[in-house]
OpenMM code with the backbone's topology and positions (N, CA, C; nanometers):
from openmm import Vec3, app, unit

residues = "MET SER PHE MET PHE ILE ARG VAL ILE SER ARG VAL ILE ALA PHE LEU LEU ILE ALA GLU SER LEU PHE GLY ALA LEU ASN PHE THR GLN LEU ILE SER GLN ILE GLY ILE TYR THR PRO LEU THR ILE ALA LEU ILE LEU VAL ARG ALA VAL VAL ASN ALA PHE LEU PHE THR GLY GLY TRP THR LEU ALA ASN ARG ARG PRO GLN GLY PRO ALA LEU ALA ARG TYR ALA LEU ALA ALA SER ALA VAL LEU THR VAL PHE ASP VAL GLY LEU ASN LEU ALA PRO THR MET VAL TYR PRO TRP TRP ARG TRP GLN VAL THR LEU GLY TYR PHE ILE TYR ALA VAL ILE CYS ILE TRP ILE LEU LYS TYR THR GLY TYR ARG SER ILE ASP ALA MET ASP SER ASN ALA".split()
positions = [
    Vec3(22.2246, 27.2421, 25.7358),
    Vec3(22.1646, 27.2731, 25.6070),
    Vec3(22.2593, 27.3574, 25.5220),
    Vec3(22.3151, 27.4628, 25.5811),
    Vec3(22.4027, 27.5499, 25.5022),
    Vec3(22.5330, 27.4779, 25.4678),
    Vec3(22.5779, 27.3869, 25.5547),
    Vec3(22.6990, 27.3106, 25.5254),
    Vec3(22.6811, 27.2272, 25.3989),
    Vec3(22.5694, 27.1595, 25.3871),
    Vec3(22.5440, 27.0779, 25.2685),
    Vec3(22.5301, 27.1654, 25.1449),
    Vec3(22.4679, 27.2804, 25.1587),
    Vec3(22.4527, 27.3719, 25.0458),
    Vec3(22.5889, 27.4200, 24.9971),
    Vec3(22.6774, 27.4559, 25.0895),
    Vec3(22.8118, 27.5013, 25.0529),
    Vec3(22.8886, 27.3884, 24.9851),
    Vec3(22.8767, 27.2686, 25.0368),
    Vec3(22.9459, 27.1539, 24.9779),
    Vec3(22.8943, 27.1260, 24.8365),
    Vec3(22.7628, 27.1335, 24.8173),
    Vec3(22.7046, 27.1093, 24.6850),
    Vec3(22.7486, 27.2177, 24.5869),
    Vec3(22.7467, 27.3430, 24.6300),
    Vec3(22.7871, 27.4523, 24.5415),
    Vec3(22.9340, 27.4382, 24.5023),
    Vec3(23.0201, 27.4039, 24.5967),
    Vec3(23.1620, 27.3871, 24.5629),
    Vec3(23.1818, 27.2689, 24.4691),
    Vec3(23.1045, 27.1637, 24.4833),
    Vec3(23.1139, 27.0501, 24.3915),
    Vec3(23.0650, 27.0878, 24.2513),
    Vec3(22.9594, 27.1678, 24.2450),
    Vec3(22.9086, 27.2126, 24.1149),
    Vec3(23.0131, 27.2989, 24.0451),
    Vec3(23.0749, 27.3909, 24.1183),
    Vec3(23.1786, 27.4753, 24.0600),
    Vec3(23.2960, 27.3898, 24.0133),
    Vec3(23.3352, 27.2911, 24.0926),
    Vec3(23.4444, 27.2017, 24.0531),
    Vec3(23.4093, 27.1276, 23.9247),
    Vec3(23.2869, 27.0769, 23.9160),
    Vec3(23.2437, 27.0078, 23.7943),
    Vec3(23.2457, 27.1020, 23.6745),
    Vec3(23.1983, 27.2243, 23.6923),
    Vec3(23.1974, 27.3210, 23.5817),
    Vec3(23.3389, 27.3531, 23.5342),
    Vec3(23.4311, 27.3679, 23.6275),
    Vec3(23.5693, 27.3978, 23.5893),
    Vec3(23.6321, 27.2813, 23.5130),
    Vec3(23.6102, 27.1606, 23.5609),
    Vec3(23.6658, 27.0436, 23.4930),
    Vec3(23.6035, 27.0277, 23.3547),
    Vec3(23.4725, 27.0445, 23.3446),
    Vec3(23.4056, 27.0322, 23.2153),
    Vec3(23.4532, 27.1405, 23.1184),
    Vec3(23.4656, 27.2627, 23.1675),
    Vec3(23.5135, 27.3720, 23.0822),
    Vec3(23.6543, 27.3449, 23.0311),
    Vec3(23.7395, 27.2938, 23.1173),
    Vec3(23.8771, 27.2673, 23.0749),
    Vec3(23.8828, 27.1530, 22.9734),
    Vec3(23.7996, 27.0520, 22.9897),
    Vec3(23.7999, 26.9408, 22.8949),
    Vec3(23.7443, 26.9817, 22.7589),
    Vec3(23.6401, 27.0638, 22.7581),
    Vec3(23.5898, 27.1156, 22.6310),
    Vec3(23.6920, 27.2084, 22.5658),
    Vec3(23.7644, 27.2841, 22.6474),
    Vec3(23.8714, 27.3683, 22.5944),
    Vec3(23.9837, 27.2867, 22.5353),
    Vec3(24.0160, 27.1744, 22.5979),
    Vec3(24.1200, 27.0858, 22.5438),
    Vec3(24.0750, 27.0247, 22.4114),
    Vec3(23.9479, 26.9914, 22.4013),
    Vec3(23.8946, 26.9390, 22.2760),
    Vec3(23.9042, 27.0449, 22.1661),
    Vec3(23.8700, 27.1676, 22.1977),
    Vec3(23.8819, 27.2778, 22.1024),
    Vec3(24.0282, 27.3005, 22.0631),
    Vec3(24.1182, 27.2898, 22.1603),
    Vec3(24.2607, 27.3081, 22.1322),
    Vec3(24.3116, 27.2019, 22.0346),
    Vec3(24.2684, 27.0786, 22.0505),
    Vec3(24.3142, 26.9735, 21.9600),
    Vec3(24.2644, 26.9965, 21.8175),
    Vec3(24.1493, 27.0589, 21.8033),
    Vec3(24.1010, 27.0925, 21.6693),
    Vec3(24.1800, 27.2084, 21.6095),
    Vec3(24.2165, 27.3064, 21.6923),
    Vec3(24.2876, 27.4232, 21.6418),
    Vec3(24.4342, 27.3953, 21.6137),
    Vec3(24.4949, 27.3040, 21.6862),
    Vec3(24.6387, 27.2802, 21.6720),
    Vec3(24.6723, 27.2206, 21.5350),
    Vec3(24.5774, 27.1511, 21.4737),
    Vec3(24.6041, 27.0939, 21.3418),
    Vec3(24.6104, 27.2010, 21.2332),
    Vec3(24.5536, 27.3177, 21.2600),
    Vec3(24.5522, 27.4267, 21.1630),
    Vec3(24.6352, 27.5457, 21.2095),
    Vec3(24.7280, 27.5241, 21.2981),
    Vec3(24.7992, 27.6337, 21.3634),
    Vec3(24.8783, 27.7200, 21.2645),
    Vec3(24.9195, 27.6637, 21.1532),
    Vec3(25.0021, 27.7362, 21.0573),
    Vec3(24.9310, 27.8485, 20.9838),
    Vec3(24.7988, 27.8480, 20.9814),
    Vec3(24.7272, 27.9501, 20.9047),
    Vec3(24.6965, 28.0754, 20.9866),
    Vec3(24.7267, 28.0723, 21.1169),
    Vec3(24.6916, 28.1846, 21.2038),
    Vec3(24.8081, 28.2814, 21.2196),
    Vec3(24.7738, 28.4029, 21.2589),
    Vec3(24.8753, 28.5052, 21.2851),
    Vec3(24.9462, 28.4738, 21.4167),
    Vec3(25.0628, 28.5332, 21.4415),
    Vec3(25.1337, 28.5077, 21.5683),
    Vec3(25.0520, 28.5451, 21.6922),
    Vec3(24.9738, 28.6513, 21.6857),
    Vec3(24.8902, 28.6891, 21.8000),
    Vec3(24.7846, 28.5827, 21.8273),
    Vec3(24.7246, 28.5321, 21.7229),
    Vec3(24.6233, 28.4276, 21.7384),
    Vec3(24.6854, 28.3000, 21.7936),
    Vec3(24.8026, 28.2653, 21.7469),
    Vec3(24.8719, 28.1459, 21.7982),
    Vec3(24.9028, 28.1632, 21.9467),
    Vec3(24.9472, 28.2834, 21.9834),
    Vec3(24.9762, 28.3097, 22.1249),
    Vec3(24.8500, 28.2970, 22.2091),
    Vec3(24.7368, 28.3494, 22.1621),
    Vec3(24.6113, 28.3383, 22.2370),
    Vec3(24.5653, 28.1930, 22.2482),
    Vec3(24.5844, 28.1151, 22.1424),
    Vec3(24.5469, 27.9739, 22.1468),
    Vec3(24.6317, 27.8999, 22.2511),
    Vec3(24.7619, 27.9279, 22.2531),
    Vec3(24.8500, 27.8607, 22.3495),
    Vec3(24.8233, 27.9068, 22.4932),
    Vec3(24.7955, 28.0356, 22.5105),
    Vec3(24.7626, 28.0850, 22.6450),
    Vec3(24.6321, 28.0233, 22.6927),
    Vec3(24.5360, 28.0086, 22.6031),
    Vec3(24.4092, 27.9448, 22.6402),
    Vec3(24.4327, 27.7991, 22.6827),
    Vec3(24.5246, 27.7307, 22.6175),
    Vec3(24.5558, 27.5921, 22.6558),
    Vec3(24.6146, 27.5869, 22.7969),
    Vec3(24.7019, 27.6820, 22.8287),
    Vec3(24.7606, 27.6862, 22.9630),
    Vec3(24.6537, 27.7194, 23.0668),
    Vec3(24.5662, 27.8147, 23.0351),
    Vec3(24.4585, 27.8510, 23.1280),
    Vec3(24.3645, 27.7329, 23.1470),
    Vec3(24.3384, 27.6562, 23.0427),
    Vec3(24.2541, 27.5365, 23.0575),
    Vec3(24.3187, 27.4344, 23.1508),
    Vec3(24.4501, 27.4231, 23.1447),
    Vec3(24.5188, 27.3330, 23.2381),
    Vec3(24.5017, 27.3816, 23.3819),
    Vec3(24.5094, 27.5131, 23.4029),
    Vec3(24.4877, 27.5668, 23.5379),
    Vec3(24.3426, 27.5508, 23.5811),
    Vec3(24.2483, 27.5641, 23.4885),
    Vec3(24.1078, 27.5410, 23.5226),
    Vec3(24.0861, 27.3971, 23.5678),
    Vec3(24.1471, 27.3027, 23.4967),
    Vec3(24.1338, 27.1622, 23.5364),
    Vec3(24.1958, 27.1388, 23.6735),
    Vec3(24.3150, 27.1933, 23.6945),
    Vec3(24.3820, 27.1754, 23.8237),
    Vec3(24.3003, 27.2369, 23.9367),
    Vec3(24.2471, 27.3567, 23.9138),
    Vec3(24.1633, 27.4203, 24.0151),
    Vec3(24.0374, 27.3415, 24.0434),
    Vec3(23.9732, 27.2918, 23.9387),
    Vec3(23.8526, 27.2115, 23.9579),
    Vec3(23.8796, 27.0800, 24.0278),
    Vec3(23.9914, 27.0164, 23.9919),
    Vec3(24.0254, 26.8881, 24.0529),
    Vec3(24.0585, 26.9038, 24.2008),
    Vec3(24.1395, 27.0047, 24.2334),
    Vec3(24.1740, 27.0246, 24.3739),
    Vec3(24.0536, 27.0730, 24.4545),
    Vec3(23.9644, 27.1445, 24.3900),
    Vec3(23.8417, 27.1872, 24.4573),
    Vec3(23.7507, 27.0671, 24.4838),
    Vec3(23.7410, 26.9777, 24.3870),
    Vec3(23.6572, 26.8587, 24.4045),
    Vec3(23.7119, 26.7671, 24.5135),
    Vec3(23.8440, 26.7634, 24.5265),
    Vec3(23.9056, 26.6798, 24.6300),
    Vec3(23.9232, 26.7523, 24.7627),
    Vec3(23.8705, 26.8708, 24.7725),
    Vec3(23.8723, 26.9536, 24.8943),
    Vec3(24.0134, 26.9751, 24.9477),
    Vec3(24.1041, 27.0027, 24.8574),
    Vec3(24.2402, 27.0388, 24.8955),
    Vec3(24.2431, 27.1855, 24.9353),
    Vec3(24.3326, 27.2246, 25.0249),
    Vec3(24.3363, 27.3640, 25.0714),
    Vec3(24.3670, 27.4643, 24.9601),
    Vec3(24.4453, 27.4234, 24.8599),
    Vec3(24.4801, 27.5159, 24.7529),
    Vec3(24.3718, 27.5229, 24.6455),
    Vec3(24.2700, 27.4428, 24.6520),
    Vec3(24.1652, 27.4373, 24.5503),
    Vec3(24.0933, 27.5684, 24.5248),
    Vec3(24.0395, 27.6337, 24.6280),
    Vec3(23.9687, 27.7588, 24.6018),
    Vec3(24.0581, 27.8673, 24.5420),
    Vec3(24.1814, 27.8779, 24.5878),
    Vec3(24.2712, 27.9808, 24.5344),
    Vec3(24.3055, 27.9529, 24.3884),
    Vec3(24.3398, 27.8283, 24.3565),
    Vec3(24.3689, 27.7929, 24.2177),
    Vec3(24.2483, 27.8173, 24.1280),
    Vec3(24.1315, 27.7798, 24.1743),
    Vec3(24.0104, 27.7982, 24.0947),
    Vec3(23.9808, 27.9460, 24.0735),
    Vec3(23.9982, 28.0271, 24.1767),
    Vec3(23.9733, 28.1716, 24.1622),
    Vec3(24.0673, 28.2340, 24.0607),
    Vec3(24.1964, 28.2047, 24.0710),
    Vec3(24.2933, 28.2637, 23.9775),
    Vec3(24.2714, 28.2129, 23.8352),
    Vec3(24.2385, 28.0863, 23.8200),
    Vec3(24.2132, 28.0324, 23.6865),
    Vec3(24.0884, 28.0949, 23.6247),
    Vec3(23.9843, 28.1136, 23.7049),
    Vec3(23.8631, 28.1777, 23.6542),
    Vec3(23.8893, 28.3229, 23.6150),
    Vec3(23.9671, 28.3941, 23.6950),
    Vec3(23.9991, 28.5333, 23.6615),
    Vec3(24.0795, 28.5409, 23.5323),
    Vec3(24.1777, 28.4534, 23.5173),
    Vec3(24.2582, 28.4522, 23.3946),
    Vec3(24.1725, 28.4160, 23.2740),
    Vec3(24.0826, 28.3220, 23.2912),
    Vec3(23.9970, 28.2814, 23.1808),
    Vec3(23.8992, 28.3921, 23.1420),
    Vec3(23.8483, 28.4656, 23.2398),
    Vec3(23.7563, 28.5763, 23.2098),
    Vec3(23.8283, 28.6871, 23.1333),
    Vec3(23.9506, 28.7187, 23.1734),
    Vec3(24.0278, 28.8215, 23.1016),
    Vec3(24.0595, 28.7735, 22.9605),
    Vec3(24.0971, 28.6481, 22.9472),
    Vec3(24.1305, 28.5939, 22.8160),
    Vec3(24.0077, 28.5865, 22.7251),
    Vec3(23.8912, 28.5637, 22.7818),
    Vec3(23.7680, 28.5579, 22.7029),
    Vec3(23.7383, 28.6915, 22.6368),
    Vec3(23.7729, 28.8007, 22.7026),
    Vec3(23.7536, 28.9320, 22.6413),
    Vec3(23.8329, 28.9420, 22.5120),
    Vec3(23.9540, 28.8887, 22.5115),
    Vec3(24.0385, 28.8989, 22.3927),
    Vec3(24.0011, 28.7991, 22.2838),
    Vec3(23.9837, 28.6718, 22.3215),
    Vec3(23.9615, 28.5733, 22.2151),
    Vec3(23.8173, 28.5670, 22.1670),
    Vec3(23.7200, 28.5867, 22.2535),
    Vec3(23.5803, 28.5845, 22.2094),
    Vec3(23.5295, 28.7261, 22.1832),
    Vec3(23.5459, 28.8142, 22.2806),
    Vec3(23.4905, 28.9486, 22.2683),
    Vec3(23.5502, 29.0282, 22.1539),
    Vec3(23.6820, 29.0325, 22.1462),
    Vec3(23.7485, 29.1069, 22.0395),
    Vec3(23.7706, 29.0225, 21.9143),
    Vec3(23.7314, 28.8962, 21.9200),
    Vec3(23.7386, 28.8043, 21.8066),
    Vec3(23.8814, 28.7908, 21.7533),
    Vec3(23.9786, 28.7814, 21.8449),
    Vec3(24.1178, 28.7688, 21.8051),
    Vec3(24.1629, 28.6244, 21.7880),
    Vec3(24.0832, 28.5312, 21.8328),
    Vec3(24.1145, 28.3889, 21.8168),
    Vec3(23.9893, 28.3182, 21.7650),
    Vec3(24.0064, 28.2091, 21.6953),
    Vec3(23.8886, 28.1386, 21.6426),
    Vec3(23.8055, 28.0771, 21.7550),
    Vec3(23.6759, 28.1010, 21.7466),
    Vec3(23.5826, 28.0441, 21.8440),
    Vec3(23.4625, 27.9881, 21.7694),
    Vec3(23.3779, 27.9180, 21.8420),
    Vec3(23.2569, 27.8626, 21.7829),
    Vec3(23.1365, 27.9517, 21.8116),
    Vec3(23.1610, 28.0749, 21.8525),
    Vec3(23.0547, 28.1694, 21.8858),
    Vec3(23.0250, 28.2553, 21.7630),
    Vec3(22.8980, 28.2716, 21.7337),
    Vec3(22.8604, 28.3587, 21.6220),
    Vec3(22.9067, 28.5008, 21.6500),
    Vec3(22.9511, 28.5728, 21.5469),
    Vec3(23.0040, 28.7087, 21.5694),
    Vec3(22.9034, 28.8037, 21.6337),
    Vec3(22.7752, 28.7890, 21.6073),
    Vec3(22.6776, 28.8796, 21.6662),
    Vec3(22.6432, 28.8443, 21.8103),
    Vec3(22.6912, 28.7326, 21.8610),
    Vec3(22.6683, 28.6933, 22.0003),
    Vec3(22.7935, 28.7068, 22.0867),
    Vec3(22.9047, 28.7493, 22.0295),
    Vec3(23.0319, 28.7416, 22.1021),
    Vec3(23.0349, 28.8262, 22.2284),
    Vec3(22.9781, 28.9473, 22.2281),
    Vec3(22.9831, 29.0295, 22.3499),
    Vec3(22.8839, 28.9808, 22.4549),
    Vec3(22.7723, 28.9241, 22.4111),
    Vec3(22.6784, 28.8666, 22.5080),
    Vec3(22.7401, 28.7449, 22.5765),
    Vec3(22.8084, 28.6626, 22.4985),
    Vec3(22.8758, 28.5451, 22.5561),
    Vec3(22.9886, 28.5890, 22.6493),
    Vec3(23.0633, 28.6911, 22.6091),
    Vec3(23.1718, 28.7427, 22.6936),
    Vec3(23.1168, 28.7957, 22.8251),
    Vec3(23.0084, 28.8720, 22.8195),
    Vec3(22.9475, 28.9243, 22.9421),
    Vec3(22.8934, 28.8117, 23.0290),
    Vec3(22.8303, 28.7128, 22.9676),
    Vec3(22.7794, 28.5982, 23.0441),
    Vec3(22.8908, 28.5218, 23.1126),
    Vec3(23.0010, 28.5011, 23.0427),
    Vec3(23.1134, 28.4310, 23.1042),
    Vec3(23.1736, 28.5134, 23.2172),
    Vec3(23.1832, 28.6438, 23.1969),
    Vec3(23.2379, 28.7304, 23.3014),
    Vec3(23.1503, 28.7255, 23.4266),
    Vec3(23.0193, 28.7273, 23.4088),
    Vec3(22.9273, 28.7187, 23.5235),
    Vec3(22.9421, 28.5839, 23.5934),
    Vec3(22.9503, 28.4759, 23.5152),
    Vec3(22.9715, 28.3422, 23.5725),
    Vec3(23.1010, 28.3371, 23.6529),
    Vec3(23.2086, 28.3937, 23.5983),
    Vec3(23.3378, 28.3913, 23.6675),
    Vec3(23.3328, 28.4724, 23.7958),
    Vec3(23.2706, 28.5888, 23.7919),
    Vec3(23.2622, 28.6732, 23.9121),
    Vec3(23.1809, 28.6040, 24.0212),
    Vec3(23.0707, 28.5416, 23.9841),
    Vec3(22.9889, 28.4712, 24.0839),
    Vec3(23.0663, 28.3553, 24.1454),
    Vec3(23.1339, 28.2773, 24.0626),
    Vec3(23.2125, 28.1642, 24.1152),
    Vec3(23.3265, 28.2120, 24.2037),
    Vec3(23.3959, 28.3168, 24.1619),
    Vec3(23.5045, 28.3715, 24.2438),
    Vec3(23.4504, 28.4209, 24.3767),
    Vec3(23.3376, 28.4881, 24.3742),
    Vec3(23.2781, 28.5402, 24.4986),
    Vec3(23.2385, 28.4248, 24.5909),
    Vec3(23.1771, 28.3217, 24.5361),
    Vec3(23.1372, 28.2068, 24.6181),
    Vec3(23.2600, 28.1399, 24.6783),
    Vec3(23.3636, 28.1192, 24.5965),
    Vec3(23.4835, 28.0515, 24.6465),
    Vec3(23.5590, 28.1369, 24.7475),
    Vec3(23.5492, 28.2676, 24.7349),
    Vec3(23.6212, 28.3546, 24.8274),
    Vec3(23.5506, 28.3653, 24.9619),
    Vec3(23.4200, 28.3747, 24.9607),
    Vec3(23.3487, 28.4038, 25.0842),
    Vec3(23.2903, 28.2822, 25.1549),
    Vec3(23.2867, 28.1672, 25.0917),
    Vec3(23.2413, 28.0500, 25.1661),
    Vec3(23.3548, 27.9940, 25.2494),
    Vec3(23.4729, 27.9864, 25.1932),
    Vec3(23.5909, 27.9445, 25.2680),
    Vec3(23.5905, 27.7980, 25.3029),
    Vec3(23.7071, 27.7386, 25.3033),
    Vec3(23.7197, 27.5973, 25.3358),
    Vec3(23.7420, 27.5732, 25.4839),
    Vec3(23.7855, 27.6721, 25.5559),
    Vec3(23.8043, 27.6506, 25.7000),
    Vec3(23.6720, 27.6206, 25.7673),
    Vec3(23.5678, 27.6942, 25.7267),
    Vec3(23.4376, 27.6690, 25.7881),
    Vec3(23.3828, 27.5329, 25.7462),
    Vec3(23.4083, 27.4907, 25.6227),
    Vec3(23.3605, 27.3597, 25.5775),
    Vec3(23.4329, 27.2496, 25.6535),
    Vec3(23.5654, 27.2586, 25.6632),
    Vec3(23.6400, 27.1561, 25.7334),
    Vec3(23.6057, 27.1531, 25.8819),
    Vec3(23.5844, 27.2703, 25.9421),
    Vec3(23.5476, 27.2741, 26.0827),
    Vec3(23.4098, 27.2097, 26.1043),
    Vec3(23.3179, 27.2368, 26.0118),
    Vec3(23.1849, 27.1779, 26.0246),
    Vec3(23.1913, 27.0272, 26.0014),
    Vec3(23.2788, 26.9849, 25.9096),
    Vec3(23.2910, 26.8438, 25.8777),
    Vec3(23.3479, 26.7646, 25.9952),
    Vec3(23.4438, 26.8233, 26.0678),
    Vec3(23.5047, 26.7520, 26.1805),
    Vec3(23.4105, 26.7476, 26.3013),
    Vec3(23.3180, 26.8432, 26.3101),
    Vec3(23.2230, 26.8432, 26.4219),
    Vec3(23.1103, 26.7436, 26.4000),
    Vec3(23.0895, 26.7031, 26.2767),
    Vec3(22.9764, 26.6142, 26.2472),
    Vec3(23.0074, 26.4710, 26.2822),
] * unit.nanometer
topology = app.Topology()
chain = topology.addChain("A")
for resn in residues:
    res = topology.addResidue(resn, chain)
    for name in ("N", "CA", "C"):
        topology.addAtom(name, app.Element.getBySymbol(name[0]), res)
């Protein structure tokens, strides 16, 4: 029972990471057409967000395929994205689709989501999943 629950939770996290990265890529394509009107700091945050979205996709993909590096990549990508969210959404240093009066609530919600996912990926572990899978 717990094996299936762990597998489902890891698949859900993988799906969330892939979906988040694809929506981020869509947002990046909208922002890149207007890149000339932003300040250098904003341009840097937009480009860093694009790189973090690539790591989120890679972490989600390797997690979905149950590769050994999947949980580590996903944890680091989530941590980087949570830190970056403080700057681009919370401090409103980059353009977002979040209303200004909701920015800190959204930042806190994302931080909580990232911490929960990191905790799940850290403490469930893939060794126990693979060991359970080979015994079945």
